[in-house]
C-alpha positions as CSV (number, residue, x, y, z in Angstrom):
1,X,64.0,50.4,45.5
2,X,61.3,49.0,43.3
3,X,63.5,48.6,40.2
4,X,64.5,44.9,40.8
5,X,60.9,43.9,41.1
6,X,60.1,45.7,37.8
7,X,62.9,43.9,36.0
8,X,61.8,40.5,37.3
9,X,58.2,41.2,36.3
10,X,59.3,42.3,32.8
11,X,61.5,39.2,32.5
12,X,58.6,36.9,33.4
13,X,56.3,38.6,30.9
14,X,58.9,38.3,28.2
15,X,59.3,34.6,28.9
16,X,55.6,34.1,28.8
17,X,55.4,35.8,25.5
18,X,58.2,33.7,24.1
19,X,56.6,30.5,25.4
20,X,53.4,31.4,23.6
21,X,55.2,32.1,20.4
22,X,56.8,28.6,20.6
23,X,53.6,26.7,21.5
24,X,51.8,24.5,19.0
25,X,49.1,26.2,17.0
26,X,45.6,25.7,18.2
27,X,43.9,22.6,17.0
28,X,41.2,23.0,14.3
29,X,37.7,23.0,15.6
30,X,36.0,19.7,15.9
31,X,33.5,19.0,13.1
32,X,29.9,19.8,14.1
33,X,27.8,16.9,15.0
34,X,24.9,16.0,12.7
35,X,21.5,16.9,13.9
36,X,19.8,14.2,16.0
37,X,17.0,12.6,13.9
38,X,13.9,11.3,15.6
39,X,11.4,9.4,13.4
40,X,7.9,9.0,14.9
41,X,5.3,6.9,13.1
42,X,1.7,5.7,13.6
43,X,0.2,2.4,12.4
44,X,-3.3,1.9,11.0
45,X,-4.2,5.6,11.5
46,X,-7.8,5.1,12.2
47,X,-9.4,7.4,14.9
48,X,-10.3,10.9,13.7
49,X,-9.6,12.4,17.1
50,X,-6.0,10.9,17.0
51,X,-5.4,12.3,13.5
52,X,-6.3,15.7,14.9
53,X,-4.2,15.2,18.1
54,X,-1.1,14.1,16.2
55,X,-1.4,16.9,13.7
56,X,-1.7,19.4,16.5
57,X,1.4,17.9,18.2
58,X,3.3,18.4,14.9
59,X,2.2,22.0,14.6
60,X,3.4,22.7,18.2
61,X,6.8,21.1,17.8
62,X,7.6,21.4,14.1
63,X,7.6,17.6,13.6
64,X,6.7,15.7,10.6
65,X,5.3,12.1,11.0
66,X,4.8,9.0,9.0
67,X,1.3,7.6,9.0
68,X,1.1,3.9,8.0
69,X,-2.4,3.7,6.7
70,X,-4.6,0.5,6.6
71,X,-6.7,0.9,3.5
72,X,-9.8,-0.9,4.9
73,X,-10.5,2.3,6.9
74,X,-11.2,3.9,3.6
75,X,-14.1,1.5,3.0
76,X,-17.5,1.7,4.6
77,X,-19.7,-1.3,5.5
78,X,-21.4,-0.7,2.1
79,X,-18.1,-0.7,0.1
80,X,-16.1,-3.3,2.1
81,X,-16.3,-5.8,-0.8
82,X,-13.9,-3.6,-2.8
83,X,-11.2,-5.4,-0.8
84,X,-10.2,-9.0,-1.2
85,X,-7.2,-10.2,0.8
86,X,-5.0,-13.0,-0.5
87,X,-6.6,-16.3,0.2
88,X,-9.8,-14.9,1.6
89,X,-13.2,-13.9,0.4
90,X,-14.2,-10.3,-0.4
91,X,-14.9,-8.0,2.5
92,X,-12.8,-9.7,5.2
93,X,-10.4,-7.8,7.4
94,X,-8.6,-8.5,10.7
95,X,-9.3,-4.9,11.9
96,X,-12.8,-4.3,10.5
97,X,-13.7,-1.4,8.2
98,X,-14.8,2.2,8.6
99,X,-18.0,2.6,10.6
100,X,-19.7,4.7,8.0
101,X,-19.4,6.8,4.8
102,X,-19.2,9.9,7.0
103,X,-16.2,8.4,8.9
104,X,-14.5,7.7,5.6
105,X,-15.1,11.3,4.5
106,X,-13.6,12.7,7.7
107,X,-10.6,10.3,7.5
108,X,-9.9,11.3,3.9
109,X,-10.1,15.0,5.0
110,X,-7.5,14.3,7.7
111,X,-5.2,12.5,5.2
112,X,-5.4,15.4,2.8
113,X,-4.7,17.9,5.5
114,X,-1.7,15.9,6.7
115,X,-0.3,15.6,3.2
116,X,-0.5,19.4,2.7
117,X,1.2,19.9,6.1
118,X,4.2,17.9,4.9
119,X,3.5,14.6,6.6
120,X,4.3,11.2,5.1
121,X,1.5,8.8,4.2
122,X,2.8,5.2,3.8
123,X,1.2,1.8,3.5
124,X,0.3,-0.7,6.3
125,X,-1.4,-2.9,3.7
126,X,-5.2,-3.2,3.9
127,X,-6.7,-5.9,6.2
128,X,-3.8,-6.3,8.7
129,X,-3.3,-10.0,8.0
130,X,-0.1,-11.7,8.9
131,X,1.7,-12.2,5.6
132,X,4.6,-14.3,6.7
133,X,3.5,-17.2,4.6
134,X,2.3,-15.1,1.6
135,X,4.0,-15.5,-1.8
136,X,5.4,-12.6,-3.8
137,X,2.2,-12.6,-5.9
138,X,0.1,-12.4,-2.7
139,X,2.0,-9.4,-1.5
140,X,1.7,-7.7,-4.9
141,X,-2.1,-8.3,-4.7
142,X,-2.2,-6.6,-1.3
143,X,-0.2,-3.7,-2.6
144,X,-2.4,-3.4,-5.6
145,X,-5.5,-3.3,-3.4
146,X,-4.0,-0.6,-1.3
147,X,-3.2,1.5,-4.3
148,X,-6.6,1.0,-5.9
149,X,-8.6,1.8,-2.8
150,X,-6.5,4.9,-1.9
151,X,-6.6,6.3,-5.4
152,X,-10.3,5.7,-5.9
153,X,-11.5,6.3,-2.3
154,X,-13.7,9.2,-3.2
155,X,-15.3,7.5,-6.1
156,X,-15.7,4.1,-4.4
157,X,-17.6,5.8,-1.5
158,X,-19.5,8.3,-3.6
159,X,-17.8,11.2,-1.8
160,X,-17.5,14.6,-3.6
161,X,-15.7,16.7,-4.4
162,X,-12.4,14.8,-4.8
163,X,-9.6,17.2,-3.9
164,X,-7.4,18.4,-6.8
165,X,-4.2,16.4,-7.0
166,X,-5.6,13.5,-4.9
167,X,-4.9,10.8,-7.6
168,X,-1.4,12.1,-8.3
169,X,-0.7,11.9,-4.5
170,X,-2.1,8.4,-4.3
171,X,-0.1,7.2,-7.3
172,X,3.3,8.8,-6.5
173,X,3.6,9.9,-2.9
174,X,3.2,6.6,-1.0
175,X,6.7,5.2,-1.0
176,X,7.0,3.3,2.3
177,X,5.6,0.2,4.0
178,X,5.4,-1.4,7.4
179,X,4.2,-5.0,7.7
180,X,1.3,-5.8,10.1
181,X,2.7,-7.5,13.2
182,X,6.2,-6.5,11.8
183,X,5.9,-9.9,10.1
184,X,8.2,-10.2,7.1
185,X,9.8,-12.7,4.8
186,X,11.7,-13.2,1.6
187,X,8.6,-12.9,-0.5
188,X,7.8,-9.5,1.0
189,X,11.3,-8.2,0.2
190,X,11.0,-9.4,-3.3
191,X,7.6,-7.7,-3.8
192,X,8.5,-4.3,-2.3
193,X,10.8,-3.1,-5.1
194,X,8.6,-4.7,-7.7
195,X,5.7,-2.6,-6.4
196,X,7.8,0.6,-6.5
197,X,8.3,1.1,-2.8
198,X,11.4,2.9,-1.5
199,X,11.5,2.0,2.1
200,X,10.4,-0.7,4.6
201,X,10.0,0.0,8.3
202,X,9.2,-3.5,9.5
203,X,12.5,-4.3,11.1
204,X,13.5,-4.6,14.8
205,X,17.0,-4.0,16.0
206,X,19.0,-4.2,19.3
207,X,19.2,-0.6,20.0
208,X,19.0,2.3,17.4
209,X,20.5,1.2,14.1
210,X,21.3,3.1,11.0
211,X,19.0,2.2,8.1
212,X,20.6,0.1,5.4
213,X,19.8,-0.2,1.7
214,X,19.2,-3.6,0.1
215,X,17.7,-4.5,-3.3
216,X,16.7,-0.9,-3.9
217,X,14.9,-0.6,-0.5
218,X,16.0,1.3,2.5
219,X,15.3,-0.8,5.6
220,X,14.4,0.8,9.0
221,X,14.1,-0.9,12.3
222,X,12.3,-0.1,15.5
223,X,14.9,-0.3,18.3
224,X,14.8,-2.3,21.4
225,X,15.5,0.2,24.3
226,X,16.0,-0.3,28.0
227,X,12.8,0.2,30.0
228,X,11.5,-0.1,33.6
229,X,13.2,-0.6,36.9
230,X,15.3,-3.5,35.6
231,X,16.1,-1.8,32.2
232,X,14.9,-4.8,30.3
233,X,14.8,-4.1,26.5
234,X,11.5,-3.6,24.8
235,X,10.6,-2.6,21.2
236,X,10.1,1.2,21.2
237,X,6.4,0.9,20.2
238,X,3.3,1.7,22.3
239,X,1.8,-1.8,21.9
240,X,4.9,-3.5,23.1
241,X,5.0,-1.2,26.1
242,X,1.3,-1.9,26.8
243,X,2.0,-5.7,26.9
244,X,5.1,-5.1,29.1
245,X,3.3,-2.9,31.5
246,X,-0.2,-4.5,31.9
247,X,-0.1,-7.8,29.9
248,X,-2.2,-6.1,27.1
249,X,-5.1,-5.3,29.5
250,X,-6.3,-1.9,30.5
251,X,-5.0,-0.7,33.9
252,X,-6.1,3.0,33.9
253,X,-5.2,3.4,37.6
254,X,-1.6,3.1,36.6
255,X,-1.7,5.3,33.6
256,X,0.6,8.0,35.1
257,X,3.1,5.4,36.2
258,X,3.2,3.8,32.7
259,X,3.4,7.2,31.0
260,X,6.4,8.2,33.2
261,X,8.2,4.9,32.6
262,X,7.6,5.3,28.8
263,X,8.9,8.9,28.8
264,X,11.9,7.9,30.8
265,X,12.8,5.1,28.4
266,X,12.3,7.3,25.4
267,X,14.3,10.1,26.9
268,X,17.2,7.9,28.0
269,X,17.4,6.3,24.5
270,X,17.4,9.8,22.9
271,X,20.0,11.2,25.3
272,X,22.4,8.3,24.6
273,X,22.3,9.0,20.9
274,X,22.2,12.8,21.3
275,X,25.4,12.7,23.4
276,X,26.9,10.0,21.2
277,X,27.0,9.3,17.5
278,X,23.5,10.4,16.8
279,X,22.0,7.4,15.2
280,X,18.4,8.1,14.2
281,X,15.9,7.1,16.9
282,X,12.6,5.5,15.7
283,X,9.5,5.4,17.8
284,X,6.2,3.7,16.8
285,X,2.6,4.2,17.9
286,X,-1.0,3.3,17.1
287,X,-4.1,5.5,17.2
288,X,-5.5,3.4,20.1
289,X,-5.3,5.0,23.6
290,X,-3.8,2.1,25.5
291,X,-3.8,2.3,29.3
292,X,-5.9,5.4,29.3
293,X,-3.6,7.2,26.8
294,X,-0.4,6.7,28.8
295,X,1.8,6.2,25.7
296,X,0.4,9.2,23.8
297,X,0.9,11.3,27.0
298,X,4.5,10.2,27.1
299,X,4.9,10.9,23.4
300,X,3.6,14.5,23.7
301,X,5.9,15.1,26.7
302,X,8.9,13.7,24.9
303,X,8.3,15.4,21.5
304,X,7.5,18.7,23.3
305,X,11.0,18.6,24.8
306,X,13.2,17.2,22.0
307,X,11.6,18.1,18.7
308,X,12.0,21.8,19.4
309,X,15.7,21.6,19.9
310,X,17.7,23.4,17.2
311,X,20.0,20.4,16.7
312,X,17.2,17.9,16.5
313,X,14.9,17.0,13.6
314,X,11.7,15.1,14.1
315,X,11.1,14.0,10.5
316,X,9.3,11.3,8.5
317,X,10.8,8.2,6.9
318,X,10.2,9.8,3.5
319,X,12.0,13.0,4.5
320,X,15.0,11.0,5.8
321,X,15.3,9.2,2.5
322,X,15.0,12.4,0.5
323,X,17.8,14.0,2.5
324,X,20.0,11.0,2.1
325,X,19.4,11.0,-1.7
326,X,20.1,14.7,-1.9
327,X,23.4,14.3,0.1
328,X,24.5,11.5,-2.1
329,X,23.8,13.5,-5.3
330,X,25.7,16.5,-3.9
331,X,28.7,14.3,-2.9
332,X,28.6,12.8,-6.4
333,X,28.6,16.2,-8.1
334,X,31.3,17.4,-5.7
335,X,33.5,14.5,-6.5
C-alpha cells in the first residue's frame, strides 16, 4: 500500500536532480574588496609626552603614522638663529623654538625611535608661517632650512653621539610636506617637485577622496566629514573640531562629550568607506591636548577598534605611495 507514495517520492527526486542539472552554473565569486586604508598624521610633533603616547598607540594597534615635523623644534634658544624665514630676520618663528638643548635631545631621540619603528617623518616647514604669498624661491628657501636643520641637528646643538645613519635618513627619507594652516598656492606646487618631495598633504576635500598625482607630486586631502547633532561637515582634524566644539577655547567640563562626538564622526566616516568603495580615510592631529585631550582620547578609541581589523591598514602617507608605486611596477611588468 505504500508503493505509490514511493514512486511519487522517487519521481520528485528525479525531477529535482534534472532541474539542478539544467540550472545555470554558479556565478564566479565577487572580487575581494581592497583593504580599508586609514592615514593618521600629526602636525608640528612637539611635545615629548605625545611622541611617546602616539608611538605606544602604534605599538598596540600595528599602525604607522606620519609626523609632520616643524624644524624650529630642533633648535634651542641658543641656536634659534640657525633659522631665517623668508622675509624675516633670523631666529623668528610663529610657534617658538625648543625650550632647551635637553628638549631637543629628547625630541631627536623620539624621531630616531619612530623612524626605526617604521613611521614616516615628513616636513611641516620650519617656522609655521603662512606662505600663501611666498614665491617659489621663498618656498625653496624654507625647504632648504628644514633639510639643513634636520640633517645637522646634532651638530648644531652640540649633541653627541649622532646616531649612525641619521644624515642618510635626513637627506633621503623625508619625502612629504603639509603646509602650515593648509595654506597653499601655485608657487608651493612649483617648489615641491623642485625640492624633491613626493607628496603633499595640504588639501581639503568634500568627503574622503582618492589621492591624485600632478606634476610628479601625489596630492592628499583631509576630508570634510559629518559631525555633531546636525551632521554639519568639518575638516577631519582635531583643531577644526576644537573650533567647532568650543570656539577654540578650553572647555574641559565637556571633554567627554567632545570626545564622543569626535569618535562618532570618525567611526561614521570610516564605516561608510568600509562598507562602500573603501576610499582611504585621512585624519589629522596635533600634539596639543585640546579640550583636555578629547581628540586624542577619540583617536585612541577609534584606532584601537579599526586599526586592528584584518582588512584595515592604518599606514603612513609614505607607505601608501610606496605601495601604489609597487603595484604600478607589478602591473607594468605583468603587461
